[in-house]
N, CA, C and O atoms as CSV, one atom per row, in Angstrom:
chain,resi,resn,atom,element,x,y,z
A,1,UNK,N,N,-37.404,34.429,13.334
A,1,UNK,CA,C,-37.516,33.234,12.826
A,1,UNK,C,C,-38.535,32.436,13.845
A,1,UNK,O,O,-38.570,32.690,15.050
A,2,UNK,N,N,-39.277,31.540,13.276
A,2,UNK,CA,C,-40.232,30.910,14.350
A,2,UNK,C,C,-39.572,29.922,15.347
A,2,UNK,O,O,-38.604,29.211,15.080
A,3,UNK,N,N,-40.173,29.970,16.433
A,3,UNK,CA,C,-39.519,29.217,17.523
A,3,UNK,C,C,-39.281,27.778,17.228
A,3,UNK,O,O,-38.264,27.168,17.557
A,4,UNK,N,N,-40.387,27.239,16.523
A,4,UNK,CA,C,-40.382,25.703,16.401
A,4,UNK,C,C,-39.213,25.387,15.433
A,4,UNK,O,O,-38.539,24.367,15.572
A,5,UNK,N,N,-38.985,26.314,14.424
A,5,UNK,CA,C,-37.705,25.981,13.355
A,5,UNK,C,C,-36.334,26.019,14.185
A,5,UNK,O,O,-35.459,25.165,14.047
A,6,UNK,N,N,-36.239,27.234,15.167
A,6,UNK,CA,C,-35.075,27.145,15.987
A,6,UNK,C,C,-34.852,25.974,16.980
A,6,UNK,O,O,-33.748,25.515,17.270
A,7,UNK,N,N,-35.992,25.571,17.442
A,7,UNK,CA,C,-35.982,24.217,18.063
A,7,UNK,C,C,-35.550,23.061,17.387
A,7,UNK,O,O,-34.710,22.265,17.805
A,8,UNK,N,N,-36.184,23.005,16.286
A,8,UNK,CA,C,-35.716,21.760,15.221
A,8,UNK,C,C,-34.303,21.824,15.036
A,8,UNK,O,O,-33.544,20.884,15.273
A,9,UNK,N,N,-33.914,23.094,14.551
A,9,UNK,CA,C,-32.478,23.086,14.163
A,9,UNK,C,C,-31.614,22.734,15.317
A,9,UNK,O,O,-30.743,21.883,15.132
A,10,UNK,N,N,-31.738,23.247,16.408
A,10,UNK,CA,C,-30.963,23.061,17.658
A,10,UNK,C,C,-31.042,21.377,17.988
A,10,UNK,O,O,-30.015,20.758,18.266
A,11,UNK,N,N,-32.217,20.797,17.932
A,11,UNK,CA,C,-32.303,19.460,18.146
A,11,UNK,C,C,-31.415,18.495,17.230
A,11,UNK,O,O,-30.742,17.549,17.641
A,12,UNK,N,N,-31.534,18.874,16.055
A,12,UNK,CA,C,-31.126,18.021,14.932
A,12,UNK,C,C,-29.243,18.278,15.294
A,12,UNK,O,O,-28.471,17.324,15.389
A,13,UNK,N,N,-28.852,19.602,15.433
A,13,UNK,CA,C,-27.470,19.711,15.720
A,13,UNK,C,C,-26.870,19.107,17.014
A,13,UNK,O,O,-25.683,18.790,17.093
A,14,UNK,N,N,-27.723,18.972,17.981
A,14,UNK,CA,C,-27.297,18.062,19.238
A,14,UNK,C,C,-27.313,16.770,19.062
A,14,UNK,O,O,-26.400,16.053,19.474
A,15,UNK,N,N,-28.408,16.298,18.396
A,15,UNK,CA,C,-28.944,14.785,18.122
A,15,UNK,C,C,-28.008,14.038,17.126
A,15,UNK,O,O,-27.688,12.866,17.324
A,16,UNK,N,N,-27.565,14.772,16.017
A,16,UNK,CA,C,-26.668,14.209,14.951
A,16,UNK,C,C,-25.611,13.509,15.373
A,16,UNK,O,O,-25.504,12.304,15.145
A,17,UNK,N,N,-24.637,14.273,16.098
A,17,UNK,CA,C,-23.361,13.786,16.575
A,17,UNK,C,C,-23.600,12.438,17.485
A,17,UNK,O,O,-22.844,11.474,17.360
A,18,UNK,N,N,-24.515,12.434,18.252
A,18,UNK,CA,C,-24.844,11.163,19.279
A,18,UNK,C,C,-25.133,9.906,18.217
A,18,UNK,O,O,-24.531,8.838,18.325
A,19,UNK,N,N,-26.121,10.158,17.181
A,19,UNK,CA,C,-26.431,9.157,16.404
A,19,UNK,C,C,-25.269,8.802,15.559
A,19,UNK,O,O,-25.180,7.585,15.396
A,20,UNK,N,N,-24.394,9.470,14.999
A,20,UNK,CA,C,-23.160,9.027,14.233
A,20,UNK,C,C,-22.099,8.537,15.088
A,20,UNK,O,O,-21.435,9.286,15.805
A,21,UNK,N,N,-21.930,7.237,15.014
A,21,UNK,CA,C,-20.780,6.593,15.899
A,21,UNK,C,C,-19.450,6.499,14.979
A,21,UNK,O,O,-18.344,6.471,15.520
A,22,UNK,N,N,-19.577,6.456,13.724
A,22,UNK,CA,C,-18.368,6.380,12.886
A,22,UNK,C,C,-18.731,6.715,11.432
A,22,UNK,O,O,-19.896,6.868,11.066
A,23,UNK,N,N,-17.678,6.818,10.637
A,23,UNK,CA,C,-18.209,6.876,9.358
A,23,UNK,C,C,-18.714,5.457,8.849
A,23,UNK,O,O,-18.510,4.399,9.445
A,24,UNK,N,N,-19.463,5.615,7.553
A,24,UNK,CA,C,-20.204,4.343,7.189
A,24,UNK,C,C,-19.231,3.245,7.013
A,24,UNK,O,O,-19.592,2.095,7.262
A,25,UNK,N,N,-17.999,3.500,6.596
A,25,UNK,CA,C,-17.105,2.173,6.180
A,25,UNK,C,C,-16.669,1.658,7.785
A,25,UNK,O,O,-16.704,0.464,8.084
A,26,UNK,N,N,-16.315,2.577,8.625
A,26,UNK,CA,C,-15.730,1.824,9.922
A,26,UNK,C,C,-16.977,1.235,10.713
A,26,UNK,O,O,-16.788,0.357,11.555
A,27,UNK,N,N,-18.307,1.739,10.432
A,27,UNK,CA,C,-19.384,1.314,11.184
A,27,UNK,C,C,-19.777,-0.197,10.719
A,27,UNK,O,O,-20.293,-0.986,11.510
A,28,UNK,N,N,-19.485,-0.531,9.364
A,28,UNK,CA,C,-19.971,-1.461,8.668
A,28,UNK,C,C,-18.952,-2.786,9.091
A,28,UNK,O,O,-19.413,-3.924,9.003
A,29,UNK,N,N,-17.907,-2.622,9.435
A,29,UNK,CA,C,-16.721,-3.568,9.660
A,29,UNK,C,C,-16.564,-3.777,11.139
A,29,UNK,O,O,-16.672,-2.898,11.994
A,30,UNK,N,N,-16.274,-5.153,11.354
A,30,UNK,CA,C,-16.025,-5.403,12.878
A,30,UNK,C,C,-14.529,-5.535,13.134
A,30,UNK,O,O,-14.029,-5.323,14.238
A,31,UNK,N,N,-13.879,-5.878,12.109
A,31,UNK,CA,C,-12.326,-6.084,12.293
A,31,UNK,C,C,-11.579,-4.661,11.816
A,31,UNK,O,O,-12.104,-3.709,11.239
A,32,UNK,N,N,-10.336,-4.804,12.196
A,32,UNK,CA,C,-9.507,-3.451,11.896
A,32,UNK,C,C,-9.254,-3.415,10.322
A,32,UNK,O,O,-10.015,-2.906,9.499
A,33,UNK,N,N,-8.187,-3.975,10.090
A,33,UNK,CA,C,-7.724,-4.120,8.652
A,33,UNK,C,C,-7.067,-2.907,8.242
A,33,UNK,O,O,-7.057,-1.851,8.874
A,34,UNK,N,N,-6.415,-3.184,6.926
A,34,UNK,CA,C,-5.590,-1.878,6.364
A,34,UNK,C,C,-6.672,-1.065,5.872
A,34,UNK,O,O,-6.577,0.160,5.953
A,35,UNK,N,N,-7.825,-1.683,5.304
A,35,UNK,CA,C,-8.917,-0.705,4.496
A,35,UNK,C,C,-9.349,0.356,5.545
A,35,UNK,O,O,-9.388,1.504,5.103
A,36,UNK,N,N,-9.658,0.200,6.763
A,36,UNK,CA,C,-9.833,1.161,7.651
A,36,UNK,C,C,-8.987,2.113,7.829
A,36,UNK,O,O,-9.463,3.248,7.837
A,37,UNK,N,N,-7.703,1.983,7.996
A,37,UNK,CA,C,-6.635,3.040,7.936
A,37,UNK,C,C,-6.648,3.863,6.544
A,37,UNK,O,O,-6.569,5.092,6.572
A,38,UNK,N,N,-6.747,3.171,5.353
A,38,UNK,CA,C,-6.814,3.923,4.242
A,38,UNK,C,C,-7.922,4.696,4.127
A,38,UNK,O,O,-7.807,5.713,3.442
A,39,UNK,N,N,-9.116,4.424,4.704
A,39,UNK,CA,C,-10.216,5.297,4.411
A,39,UNK,C,C,-10.102,6.446,5.608
A,39,UNK,O,O,-10.463,7.594,5.349
A,40,UNK,N,N,-9.690,6.172,6.672
A,40,UNK,CA,C,-9.474,7.431,7.557
A,40,UNK,C,C,-8.298,8.272,7.012
A,40,UNK,O,O,-8.358,9.502,7.020
A,41,UNK,N,N,-7.270,7.626,6.557
A,41,UNK,CA,C,-6.117,8.430,6.028
A,41,UNK,C,C,-6.817,9.429,4.826
A,41,UNK,O,O,-6.469,10.602,4.690
A,42,UNK,N,N,-7.774,8.830,4.048
A,42,UNK,CA,C,-8.277,9.458,2.898
A,42,UNK,C,C,-8.906,10.756,3.522
A,42,UNK,O,O,-8.674,11.907,3.152
A,43,UNK,N,N,-9.859,10.308,4.672
A,43,UNK,CA,C,-10.719,11.510,5.204
A,43,UNK,C,C,-9.706,12.500,5.888
A,43,UNK,O,O,-10.106,13.663,5.956
A,44,UNK,N,N,-8.754,12.297,6.285
A,44,UNK,CA,C,-7.788,13.282,6.855
A,44,UNK,C,C,-7.126,13.958,5.782
A,44,UNK,O,O,-6.887,15.155,5.948
A,45,UNK,N,N,-6.787,13.408,4.713
A,45,UNK,CA,C,-5.965,14.028,3.812
A,45,UNK,C,C,-6.797,14.826,2.854
A,45,UNK,O,O,-6.208,15.677,2.187
A,46,UNK,N,N,-8.136,14.660,2.688
A,46,UNK,CA,C,-8.974,15.380,1.809
A,46,UNK,C,C,-9.037,16.899,1.811
A,46,UNK,O,O,-9.089,17.541,0.761
A,47,UNK,N,N,-9.031,17.483,3.071
A,47,UNK,CA,C,-8.931,18.764,3.300
A,47,UNK,C,C,-7.672,19.404,2.921
A,47,UNK,O,O,-7.686,20.573,2.535
A,48,UNK,N,N,-6.706,18.812,2.989
A,48,UNK,CA,C,-5.275,19.282,2.630
A,48,UNK,C,C,-5.311,19.442,1.070
A,48,UNK,O,O,-4.888,20.493,0.589
A,49,UNK,N,N,-5.773,18.494,0.292
A,49,UNK,CA,C,-5.769,18.187,-1.135
A,49,UNK,C,C,-6.548,19.207,-1.513
A,49,UNK,O,O,-5.990,19.865,-2.391
A,50,UNK,N,N,-7.795,19.688,-1.165
A,50,UNK,CA,C,-8.659,20.495,-1.505
A,50,UNK,C,C,-7.999,22.031,-1.265
A,50,UNK,O,O,-8.157,22.927,-2.094
A,51,UNK,N,N,-7.314,22.191,-0.138
A,51,UNK,CA,C,-6.788,23.511,-0.016
A,51,UNK,C,C,-5.541,23.688,-1.127
A,51,UNK,O,O,-5.403,24.766,-1.704
A,52,UNK,N,N,-4.741,22.681,-1.360
A,52,UNK,CA,C,-3.634,22.679,-2.240
A,52,UNK,C,C,-4.076,23.045,-3.714
A,52,UNK,O,O,-3.410,23.694,-4.521
A,53,UNK,N,N,-5.351,22.490,-3.907
A,53,UNK,CA,C,-5.835,22.849,-5.263
A,53,UNK,C,C,-6.633,24.160,-5.303
A,53,UNK,O,O,-6.614,24.891,-6.294
A,54,UNK,N,N,-7.216,24.385,-4.379
A,54,UNK,CA,C,-8.157,25.766,-4.353
A,54,UNK,C,C,-7.038,27.070,-4.070
A,54,UNK,O,O,-7.176,28.087,-4.751
A,55,UNK,N,N,-6.143,27.010,-3.239
A,55,UNK,CA,C,-5.301,28.053,-2.895
A,55,UNK,C,C,-4.562,28.644,-4.105
A,55,UNK,O,O,-4.466,29.870,-4.148
A,56,UNK,N,N,-4.055,27.942,-5.048
A,56,UNK,CA,C,-3.292,28.561,-6.275
A,56,UNK,C,C,-4.467,29.262,-6.999
A,56,UNK,O,O,-4.371,30.443,-7.333
A,57,UNK,N,N,-5.526,28.560,-7.227
A,57,UNK,CA,C,-6.459,29.199,-8.076
A,57,UNK,C,C,-7.054,30.512,-7.606
A,57,UNK,O,O,-7.235,31.437,-8.397
A,58,UNK,N,N,-7.377,30.599,-6.243
A,58,UNK,CA,C,-7.625,31.974,-5.645
A,58,UNK,C,C,-6.783,32.924,-5.789
A,58,UNK,O,O,-7.124,34.036,-6.194
A,59,UNK,N,N,-5.581,32.612,-5.478
A,59,UNK,CA,C,-4.422,33.545,-5.535
A,59,UNK,C,C,-4.205,33.997,-6.966
A,59,UNK,O,O,-3.936,35.189,-7.117
A,60,UNK,N,N,-4.282,33.227,-8.030
A,60,UNK,CA,C,-4.257,33.583,-9.380
A,60,UNK,C,C,-5.508,34.425,-9.713
A,60,UNK,O,O,-5.321,35.358,-10.493
A,61,UNK,N,N,-6.657,34.247,-9.274
A,61,UNK,CA,C,-7.905,35.010,-9.661
A,61,UNK,C,C,-7.687,36.303,-8.811
A,61,UNK,O,O,-7.944,37.341,-9.422
A,62,UNK,N,N,-7.293,36.434,-7.612
A,62,UNK,CA,C,-6.947,37.867,-7.005
A,62,UNK,C,C,-5.719,38.677,-7.795
A,62,UNK,O,O,-5.792,39.890,-7.992
A,63,UNK,N,N,-4.626,37.900,-8.209
A,63,UNK,CA,C,-3.542,38.620,-8.860
A,63,UNK,C,C,-4.326,39.112,-10.108
A,63,UNK,O,O,-4.170,40.315,-10.320
A,64,UNK,N,N,-5.186,38.414,-11.041
A,64,UNK,CA,C,-5.673,38.787,-12.249
A,64,UNK,C,C,-6.586,39.960,-12.118
A,64,UNK,O,O,-6.585,40.839,-12.980
A,65,UNK,N,N,-7.405,40.010,-11.020
A,65,UNK,CA,C,-8.280,41.133,-10.670
A,65,UNK,C,C,-7.507,42.416,-10.322
A,65,UNK,O,O,-7.894,43.501,-10.756
A,66,UNK,N,N,-6.470,42.307,-9.580
A,66,UNK,CA,C,-5.524,43.352,-9.219
A,66,UNK,C,C,-4.987,43.990,-10.486
A,66,UNK,O,O,-5.002,45.213,-10.626
A,67,UNK,N,N,-4.466,43.086,-11.498
A,67,UNK,CA,C,-3.983,43.477,-12.498
A,67,UNK,C,C,-4.999,44.303,-13.660
A,67,UNK,O,O,-4.633,45.164,-14.460
A,68,UNK,N,N,-5.968,43.910,-13.526
A,68,UNK,CA,C,-7.241,44.252,-14.326
A,68,UNK,C,C,-7.544,45.776,-13.730
A,68,UNK,O,O,-7.730,46.764,-14.440
A,69,UNK,N,N,-7.552,45.762,-12.516
A,69,UNK,CA,C,-8.019,47.120,-11.921
A,69,UNK,C,C,-6.761,48.175,-11.882
A,69,UNK,O,O,-6.955,49.372,-11.670
A,70,UNK,N,N,-5.590,47.682,-12.083
A,70,UNK,CA,C,-4.640,48.663,-12.001
A,70,UNK,C,C,-4.153,49.062,-13.477
A,70,UNK,O,O,-3.314,49.940,-13.682
A,71,UNK,N,N,-4.765,48.329,-14.452
A,71,UNK,CA,C,-4.674,48.853,-15.748
A,71,UNK,C,C,-3.428,48.447,-16.453
A,71,UNK,O,O,-3.010,49.088,-17.417
A,72,UNK,N,N,-2.794,47.330,-15.956
A,72,UNK,CA,C,-1.323,46.854,-16.520
A,72,UNK,C,C,-1.832,45.841,-17.815
A,72,UNK,O,O,-0.997,45.269,-18.516
């Protein structure tokens, strides 16, 4: 890989967190309010929701593949 590409990637990875102070919703508001807590709660809850939806689908696909390979 070219050295300038590596340098650019490292620069972006180190500069981006410093530029982002908060999520767009939180950065645009001066007061607290319930909306801020709802958005933060949604951001925290989203990975768990995705896992709850994807895990059964992956398990079902693995079981189906195992059944097909064993000839049942």
